[in-house]
N, C-alpha and C positions, 0 to 999 in steps of 0.2 A: 504493500500500500504506500503510495507516494503522498507526502504531506508537506506543507509549508510551515517552517518552524522559526520562531523569533528567539534567538539565543539571549538568555538573560544574564547568566553568570557562569563561573567556573566552579566545579565541584571537587571535593576531596576524592582522590583516585584518578584525577586528570581529565575527566570528561566534562564537557560543557553541559549546561542545563537549560532546557526549554520546557514549556507547558502546553499540553494539548488535551482538550476535553476532560479537564480535571486531573489529568495524569502528569507526573513529572517525567520528562523525556530526557534520557541521557544520550548525548551526542558527541562521540569522539571526534576531535579535530575542530570543534566549533570555537568561535570567538565571540565574547560578549558584544552585543550591539548589532549583530548581523542577522540577516534573514537567509536561511538555507532551504533548499529543496532536499528532502530526505526520504529514505525508504525505511519504514518501520520493520525491524528485523526481529523484534521481540515485544510482545504486549502482555502485560499483567494487569491485575485489578487496579493498582494505584500507580504503576510506573510502566515505562516503555523504553526501548532502546532503538535508536535510529542511525542509519548510515547516510552520510552526506553524499548526495548525487551531484549537486553543484551549489555554489555560493551565489544566491540571487542578488543579494545586496551586501557587499563586503563591509566589514567594520573598519573604522579608522585605526583600530587596535590590531588588525591583522598584519603580519609581516611575512615575508617570503623566507622559509627555512632554507639554509644553504647546505644542509646535511643530505648526502645522497641516500641515506638509509631511512630517512623520515618519510612517512609515518609508520613504516613497517616495524622498525626497531622500537622496543618498549622502554629503552633507556631514558628517553625524553618524551614528555607528553605535551609540553607547551611551547615548542619551538615556533609555532605559528602565531604566538601571542607576544605583543610588545612587552619588554621587561617591566615597565612601570605598572602595567595591568596585571602581570603575574604577581608582583609584590602586593598590590592592593588586594587581590584575591586571597593570597596566603594569609595576610593579616586578618581578613574577614573570617576565613575558615578556622583560623586559630582561636579567635575569640568566640565564634559560634560554637565550637566544640567545648570550650570552657563553660559556656552558658547551658548548652543543651545536655551535656553529659555530667558536667561538674556542678551545675546549679549556681554558677558564678556569673551573673550579669556583668556586662562590660562596665557599667557605672558603679559596680560594687568594689572596684579596686582601681589603682592607677594603671590604666591601660596604655602602655607606651606604643608608639608606632614601630613598625617593622624595621629592623636593622638590615642593611645590605651593603656588601663590600663594593658594589658597582662593577663587579667583574663577572660577565655573563658567559665568557668562553675561556678555555684553557685554565680553569680554576682547580681541576681535580688532580691532585698529586698521588691519589690512590684509586684503584678500581679493581673489580673482580669480574672476570668473564667466564662464561661457560664453554666447555669444550665437548663437542658432539661430532663424531664422524669426521674428525679432522678440521672441522670448522670452529672458529673461535669468535665469540660475540655475545650478544644479549638476546634474550628471548623476544619473540614477536609479541606485540601488544595483545593481551587477552588470550595467550596460548603458551604452550611449552615448546613451540617450534623455534629453532635457533635462527637468528639473522647473523650471517657472517659479516662482521664489522671490519672493514678495511681502513676506516678512519673515523675519528670522533673529535668534534670540535670542543668538547668539554674537557678533554684530557690535556694535561701538561704536554708540551711538545716533546719532551724527553720520553715520556711514557708512550705516546703515539708512535714515535720512532722505534722504541724498543719493541712494541707490539708488531710492527712490520718486520723487524729483524728476526723476531721469534717465529713469525709465520714462515719466513724464508728458510730458517734453520729447520723447522719441522717438516717442510716439504722435502728437505734433503735427507733427514735421518728418521723422521717420524716423531709423533708426539710421545709423551711418557706413557708407558703401558698402564691401562686401567685408570687413566687420569680423568677427572670430571671438571675441574675448574683451574684457572690460572689467575693469580692476583699480582698486580704490579704496584710498586710504590717507589717514590723518588725523593731525594733531598737535593741540595744545591750541587752535590758532587757525584752521587751514585744513583743507579737504577737497579732494583732487585726484584725478583719474582718468587712467588710461592706456587708450588705445584701440588694440587690436592688429588690424592689417589685413593682408590678403594683399599689397597694393601700395598705395602712396600715389597720390593724384590730387588735382586741384584740388577736385573734388566732395567728397572725403573731408575735406580741410582746411576747406572752408567748413562742412561738417556738424558737425565737431568744434567749431568756433567757435560755431555756433548752439546746440549741445547744452550747452556749458559756460555760455553766457549764460542760457539758459532754465532750466537746472537749478541755477543759482546756485552753481556750483563755482568754487573759487578759481583753479584751474589745471588744465592737462591736458597729456598727452603722446601723440603719435601715433607708434606703433611699427610698423615693418615689418621683414622679415627682412634686407633687403639695403641699406637706406638708414639714415643717422643718424636718431636719434629727433628729432622736431620738437616743440618745447615751446610752450605757450600760457599766457598769464597768469602766475600764480605757482604753479608745480607743486612748488617746492622746499619741503620740510617739515623741521622740526627737532624733536628730542626730547632730553631730558636724557641724556647719555651714562652708561650704567650704570657705577657704581663709579668715576666720574671727576668729582668735584665741580667745578662751574663750567664744564663743557664740554658742548656740545650736538652731537649727531650730526645730520648733514644726510642727507636721503633724498628719493627720488621714488617715485611709485606704480609705476613700471616697473622699479625696481631692488630686488634682494632686501634684505629686512630681516626680523627676527623679527616675527611678527604679534602676539605676546602680550607687551607691554612689562612686564607685572607679573611673569610667570614669567621673562622674560629677565633681569630684575634679579637674580633668584635664581641663574640659570644662570651669569651672569658672576661674581657674588660667589663662588659655589662653585668656579668655575674658578680664581679668584685664590687661594682658600684652598688648593686642591690644588697649585697650581703653586709656591707659595712666593715667593721673591724672587730670581729669576735676574737677572743683570746684563745679559745679551745674548741676545735672543730672535729667532728667525726664525718668522714667522707666515705660514702658507700658507692660501690661500682667505680672505684677510683682509677681503673685502667693503669696506664703507664705514667700518670701524673699530670694530665692536661690541666686540671684545676689546682692540684696539690701545691705546686710550686708558686703559683700566683698568690696563694694564701700564705705560705710560709715566708715569701718575700715581703709580706706586709706585717710580719711579726707573729702570725698565728701558729699555735701548736696544732698539728693535724695528725689524726689517726686515720689512715687510709686503708680501706678494705677492698680487696679485689680477688675474684675466684681464680684468675689465670696466674699461675706461678711464673710464667714467662714474662707477663706484663709487669708483675711486681719486681722481678729481677731487673728489668730494664729501668723501672722507676728508682730502684736502689742505686743502680749504676749512675743514673743522672744526678742523684743527690750526692753520691760519693765524688763524682768528678767536679762538682761545683762546691764541695765542702758545705753542703746544706744539711744541717742537722735538726731542722724543725719538724720533720715528719717521721712518723712510725708507720711502717708498712706491714700489713697482715694479709696472708693468703687465706682465703676462705669465702664461703657463701656470705654475701653481704648481710642478708636479713638474719641468718642464724648466728653469725659472728656478732652482729649488733646486739642480739638478744643475750649472748654470752657476756658481752662487755657490760650490759646493763645489770645482769645478775651479779657481776663482780662488784657492783656499786659505783661504776664509773659514770660520770655525768659530764655533759658538754654544753657549751653555749649555743652552738649551731650545728645543724645537720645539712650537709650538701650531698646530693645524690644525682647521678647521671646514669639511670638504668637503661637496659636495652629497650627495643620497641615494645616488648610485652609489659613494660612498666614495673612497678614495685608494689604489687598488691600485698597489703598487710603492713605497709610502712607506718600508718597512723599510730597504732598502739605502741610500736617500737619508738617512735619519736617521743611519745609521752614518757615511756620507760627511761629513755636516755636523758630526760630533763631539759631538752633543748628549748630555747626561747624563739629560735628562728629556724625555718626550713626553707632551703633553696633547692627547688626541684628543676633539674635540667632534663628536657624531654625531646625525643625525636618523633613522638607520636601524640598529637593533641588529644586523641580519644582516650588513651590510657592515662594521660596526664589529667584529663577531666575526671576519670573514674577515681584515681588516687587522691585528687584534690577534694572530691566530695567526702571521701573517707577521712581526710585530715580535718576538714571543717567539722565533721560530726564528732571528732575527737577533741574539739575545742580550739583548733587553730583558725585564725581568720586570714583571708587573702589580703595582701597589701599591694602588690604590684606584679605586673606581667609584661614580658617583652618577647615578641616573635622575632626570629632571626632567619633570613633567607640563606641557608647553607647550600642549597642545590638549585641554582637558577636553571630554568628551562624544564623543571619538573614540578610536580605538585607538592613535594615534600617540604615541610617547614619545621624548624627547630624552635624550641620555646623555653623561656624561663618563667618560673612562678615563685614568688616569695610569699611565705606565710609566717605569721607570728602567733605565739601562744596568747590566747585571749586573757 
């Protein structure tokens, strides 16, 4: 069925939103303010999905994507939308989630505007690609089908070049046996890769060594589910620690770190502004120290908890190299370790947490047990942030301020900060 649709807004998940006969219609590739002729491909009681056949009246916010893989590749959803409109949509989606899921109306707290580094291309210094049948890329939008990515304008130029060299090397000697994904990361001097395999073997080890040599990569890591990671060459990277002058953060391509260092600097700076100057902080999901050293450089004593022993090892290395003694690093599950510390009678001024996309369900009673007066929640998913914020409010914390951050331009993803205080 062919219909005429007026695109109203952008939705979380990347699709544009229109309305037709009382239904919400999701339209991939749409731009707010335009009229499109579309074909309804799915109709439900309250919603529908449409495929654009042609743009009848283009929006002034529509731009021409320069990527040869768009719109098939699912890595970017909003390449056709002007950056300012992307940022406006993300800000709205962030605060909508806080109100709809968290019960926090925008006027109930200091709702700060979205922060953006103003860099819409070449901002990613880390990425992870899927490997299927010799093809290396991202999955097709809305499916598990792989799009073989030969270039990506979001990647740092060094990573894009390394990707091409690895592709050439693999065509000569083959990919790593039973490999599933390849991750790249770079700093100012090096590019390293991590190869994810179902199981390690002598053949896999030899293939990694060949690929690293032929692709002229500085180092690599072979990652399996059940065995310790195996390193090759010089996979250790380091970048200036945000808001901690003179200190460098260590990392590896197989360990989590923010992929956009330009926006990450804004994220950490805003976190420090909101947090103030607590003397004694417990940090959960601390990673390799992204927020840790910004706090210790301001005089705070920080107890940082992280489940990855490799990440904690790197955080300790960063602290040792800088002579930074204000942090205590603990390897363990964040919530369980926090509960153990509370049972020991330890109390803190503030709690800082940066959980994965699944959030930190159960954080509210723990915050009370730890005696904190302030909670700074860093989130990469507004929905789970809203869920956990509702729980914190029910436990007696009140929302004070929030700030969205555009960590991933050209996509619908938005990072966010929420500050709460004990009532």
